[in-house]
N, C-alpha and C positions, 0 to 999 in steps of 0.2 A: 455758201453765200456768194462765191465768185464764179459760179458755173456760167452765168450769162456772159461773163468776160472771157472765160477760158474757151468757150465754144468758138469764138472768133479770133482767138490769139494765134500768133505765128507759131509754126511748129518747132522753131529752134528753142532749145533748152526746156522743152515741155516736160521731159523726164525729170528735170531738176526742180522746176517750180511746181510740177504736177499738172496732169491733164484731168479730164473728167472721168478718170478710171475709178473714182469712188463709187460709181454705179456698179461696176464689175466687182469691186471689193465688197459692196453691200450684198451682192448675190452670194459671195463666198461666206460672208458672216451668217446669212440665213441658212445656207447649206449646213454650216456647223451647228446652228441651232436645231435644224432638223435631225441631225445625227444624235444630238444630246437627247432630244425628245424621244426618239426611237429607242435609244439605249436605256434611259431611265424608266421608260414605261414598258420595257420588255417587248417592244415591237407592237404594242397595242395602240399607240398614238403616233402622230407625225405632225409636221408643220401644217398639213391640211387642216387638222383639228384647230390649231391656233387661228388660221385664216378664217375658218368658219365662225369661230367664237368672236374674233376681233372685228372682222369685216362683214360678217353675215347679219347685218341689221334687218329688222322686219321690213317687208315690202312696203312700198308707198312712193310718194313723189320724192324727187331729189332733195337732199338736205345736207347742210354742212355740219359735220360732227368733228369737233376738235378733240385732241387727245394730248396727253403728256407722257413723258418717259415712264412715270410710275404706272400708268395704265397699261403700257406694253408689258412691263414686268409682271403686273398682277395677272394679266391674261395668260402669259407664258406659265406662271406658277399654277394657274388653275388647270392647265393642260398637263403639265409635268413638273412637279415640285423640284426646284433646283435653285442655286444661288444666281439667278438671272441678273440681278442688279449688279453684282460684282463682275460677272461675265461680260455683260454688255458695256459697262463702264470701261473695262480693260480694252475691249475691242474698238470702242468708238472714241474714247477720250485720250488714248495714248497712241503712239506710233511705234512701229517695229522696223526691223531691217529687211523684211521680205513681206510678200503678200500673205494674208491670213489663210494658211493652208490646212488649218485644223479640220475643217469639214471634209476636204478631199482625203486626208489621211485617215480620219475616223470612219470614212465610208468605204474603206478597203482599197484605196488607190494611193499612189504617190507620184510626185513630180520627178521626172527624170529628163535628161537631155540626150538626144539621139543625133546621129549624123546624116539622117535622111529626112527631108522636109515632109511634115504631115500635109495631106492634101489641102486642108483648109488654109494653111499659111502660104502654100504655093499659089493657091487661087487668089489670096489677098494681095500678094506681090504682083500678080499678073493684072488684076483689076485696077490697082492703084499705081501701077507702073513704078514700083519702088524696089529697092534692095534692102531687106530687113536683116540686119546683122546685130540686133540688140542682144542676142544671147551669146554672141561670140566676141567680137572686138568692141561692140557697143555703139553702133551707128545705124542711122536710117538714111539712105541716099536715094536720089531718083535714078532713073535708068542711065543718065548721063554722068553720074558720079557726084552730083551736087549734094553735099551733106545737109540734110534737113534737120537732123538732131544728132547730138553726141552725148552719151551718158557719162556723167562725171564718175571718176573712179575706175572706169574700165580701160582696156588697153589703148583704144584710139585716143581717148582724152589724155591719158598719161603720156602718150606719144606726141601730143601737141596739136592734134586735129581739133577743129571746132566747126560749128555750124556756119554755113555759107561758103566754106572752102569747097573746092571741087577736086576729087581724086582723078588724076589724069593717067597715072600708071601704077602698076602693082608688080613688084619684083621684076622691073625692067620691061614689062609689057603694057601696051596701051589698055586702059581700063575698059572692061565690059563687065556685066554681071557674072558671066561665065568665067572670065579670067579671075575675078576676085574669089569666086567660089572655089576654083581649082587651086588657087594659091593658098587658101585656108586649109583645104584638104591635104595639099602636099606638105604643109608645114606641121602637121600633127605629130607631136612627139619629138620634134627636132629642136635644136638649140638656136638656129639662125632666126633673127627677127624678120617680121613681115615688113618689107620695105615699100613705102607708099610715097609717091610724088604727088603733091597737092598744089593747086593754084588758088591764090587768094588775091583777086584783082589782077594787077600786073606782075605779081610776084609768085615765084615758084619755090617750094621748099621740100626737102626730103625728110620723111618721118619713119623711124624704125620702131615698130610696135613689138613689144615683148609679149607675144601671144603664140601658143603652141598646142592649142586644144582642138584644132580642126573646125569643121562645121558643127554648129550646135543649134538644135531646135528643141523647144520644150514639148514634152509629151507626157501622157499619163500612163502609168504602168500598174498593172494589177498587183496588189499585195495579198497573197494567198493566206497570210496569217490572220486576216480579218474577214468577216462576212462582207459580201458585195452589196452594200446599201445603196451605192450610187446608181446602179442599174435599176433598182427598185424605185428610187426617187425620180429618175428620169423616164420611167415607163409611162406610156400614154394612159390618161385617165379614162378615155372613152374608147369603145370598140370601134374598129374601122367600119365605115359605112359602105354599103354596096350601091354603086351607081347603076341605075337601070336606064 
């Protein structure tokens, strides 16, 4: 209900109040539903069958067709009998401590953290001119060190950093994105804190962050103990066209 406000909201504390990532989370919920349908039907049905049943109305002029939660549950049960009511209520009406990864894990993959940036995240940083350290110390900064957001409970927040502060130095060196990355990598497995000097208006302060895990980026890793459903789900539905 607050999406129209969140789109135009400031970036600071967006991770705390929540941004519009419920769209991405909805994709994860339906991915999990797809894996359940495939598993319970022995691979004979998929989310495509639900979409055809629920959205595939007879042809004709545009029309408004409302629906209720019970209609979604009934259609899912028609495709693949399951306790969809309890499942969806648990996913939609309650909160958890992490993203809903059931679909990823059931489809033969798992979330891991790596020390080399995936191409997509590197491109995102370059396009948006930011430094995304949400998976390590828990901050997003612009290329000049201005903190756009700080994630509560992570190393930067525990060390006293907050949005609108500007990082000016890291471990005694003037801040740049490369300097910060190098400092994170050099501190992996060590006991010394990451020392950050930050500017807040006319004031400067030193913050010692208790962080020792190096650079961290999220990635998907294949779980060979389970069939690879994700590749099948993401496979193109149409054959490639030949351009003449």
